[in-house]
C-alpha positions as CSV (number, residue, x, y, z in Angstrom):
1,M,153.3,98.9,136.2
2,I,149.3,98.8,136.9
3,V,147.1,99.4,139.8
4,V,144.9,97.2,140.8
5,D,142.0,96.6,143.4
6,T,141.7,94.8,146.1
7,N,138.8,92.6,144.2
8,V,142.0,91.9,141.8
9,I,144.4,90.7,144.3
10,A,141.9,88.7,146.0
11,Y,140.9,86.8,143.0
12,L,144.6,86.1,142.9
13,W,145.0,84.2,146.4
14,I,141.2,83.2,146.5
15,F,139.7,81.0,143.9
16,G,137.0,82.8,142.4
17,E,135.2,84.0,139.1
18,Y,138.1,86.2,138.2
19,T,140.6,83.9,139.2
20,N,142.4,82.9,136.0
21,S,142.1,86.5,134.4
22,V,143.8,87.6,137.3
23,E,146.9,85.2,136.7
24,K,147.1,86.0,133.3
25,A,147.4,89.4,134.0
26,L,150.0,88.9,136.7
27,E,152.0,87.2,133.2
28,K,151.4,90.1,131.3
29,D,152.4,92.9,134.2
30,P,153.7,91.3,137.4
31,E,154.4,95.2,139.0
32,W,151.2,95.1,141.0
33,V,150.7,98.9,143.1
34,A,148.0,99.9,145.5
35,P,146.9,102.3,147.7
36,F,148.1,101.0,151.6
37,L,143.9,100.8,151.8
38,W,143.8,97.1,150.2
39,R,145.2,96.1,153.4
40,S,142.0,96.9,155.1
41,E,140.0,95.9,152.5
42,F,141.7,92.4,152.1
43,R,140.9,92.2,155.8
44,N,137.1,92.4,155.1
45,V,137.5,90.1,152.9
46,L,139.1,87.4,155.0
47,A,136.2,88.4,157.6
48,G,133.7,87.2,155.4
49,Y,135.4,84.0,154.6
50,I,135.7,83.6,158.4
51,R,132.4,84.1,159.1
52,R,131.0,82.3,156.7
53,G,133.4,79.4,157.4
54,H,134.8,79.0,154.5
55,V,138.6,79.6,155.8
56,S,139.9,78.9,159.4
57,L,141.4,81.9,161.0
58,K,144.8,80.1,161.0
59,R,144.5,79.7,156.5
60,S,143.4,83.4,156.7
61,M,146.5,84.7,158.9
62,A,148.7,83.0,156.4
63,L,147.0,84.0,153.3
64,M,147.1,87.6,154.9
65,E,150.7,87.3,155.3
66,Q,151.8,85.9,152.1
67,V,149.6,88.8,150.2
68,E,151.3,91.1,152.5
69,D,154.9,89.7,151.2
70,Q,153.6,89.8,147.7
71,M,152.6,93.6,148.2
72,Q,155.7,94.7,150.4
73,G,157.2,97.9,148.3
74,A,154.5,98.5,146.0
75,E,152.4,100.3,148.4
76,Y,151.6,104.1,148.3
77,Y,149.7,106.9,150.4
78,V,147.4,108.9,148.1
79,S,146.4,112.4,148.4
80,S,143.4,113.0,150.5
81,S,142.8,116.1,148.2
82,D,142.8,114.0,145.0
83,V,140.5,111.6,146.4
84,L,137.8,113.7,148.0
85,H,138.4,115.5,144.0
86,L,137.6,112.2,142.5
87,V,134.3,111.6,144.9
88,K,133.0,115.1,143.7
89,Q,133.0,114.2,140.2
90,S,132.1,110.6,140.7
91,N,129.6,108.4,142.8
92,C,132.6,105.8,143.8
93,S,133.5,105.4,147.4
94,A,136.0,107.6,148.8
95,Y,138.0,103.9,149.0
96,D,137.4,103.3,145.5
97,C,138.6,106.3,144.3
98,E,142.0,106.2,146.3
99,F,142.9,103.4,143.6
100,V,141.9,105.6,140.9
101,A,143.7,108.7,142.5
102,L,146.6,106.1,142.4
103,A,146.8,105.1,138.8
104,K,145.8,108.4,137.6
105,E,149.1,110.1,140.3
106,L,151.1,107.3,138.6
107,G,149.9,108.0,134.8
108,V,149.1,103.8,134.5
109,K,146.1,102.0,134.4
110,L,143.8,100.6,137.5
111,V,142.9,97.3,137.1
112,T,139.7,96.2,138.5
113,T,136.1,94.0,137.8
114,D,134.3,96.7,139.7
115,N,131.5,98.2,137.2
116,K,131.3,101.1,139.5
117,I,134.6,102.4,138.8
118,L,134.9,101.4,134.9
119,D,131.4,103.3,134.8
120,N,132.9,106.3,136.7
121,F,136.5,106.3,135.3
122,P,137.1,104.9,131.8
123,E,140.3,107.1,131.4
124,V,142.2,105.3,133.8
125,A,140.1,102.0,134.9
126,I,140.1,99.0,132.8
127,S,138.3,95.8,133.3
128,I,140.4,92.4,133.8
129,I,139.3,90.9,130.8
130,D,139.7,94.0,128.8
131,F,143.5,94.2,130.0
132,I,144.3,91.0,128.9
133,K,143.1,91.1,125.8
134,E,144.6,94.4,124.8
135,Y,147.9,93.7,126.2
136,S,148.0,89.9,124.9
């Protein structure tokens, strides 16, 4: 089991710089979990694609449904207290700290492409590239 942030989820479903790496990570560990926040963040990713004309509303709605199906049963609530403690000890957003809090709570790695998370929480966060190398 690994915690994945919204960037990792998005690269699985929307082709980008890390898509190939994310697909390899899924092969290595297909049990992905995330805080419920991923839904709002992913909707925001889709909003950007809609506004830039890269994806239609119909396609974005279908994508959202597919990703929700993938993540069903793998979503968690996190403690506000835990999140705010992590905010206090870092310069990460509360949003980012939700993913860190979940990884800490479950005792698993947070796989991410976010350098700020990697810099602030090296004990729990691992880059997608290092995850693939480490678990090869």
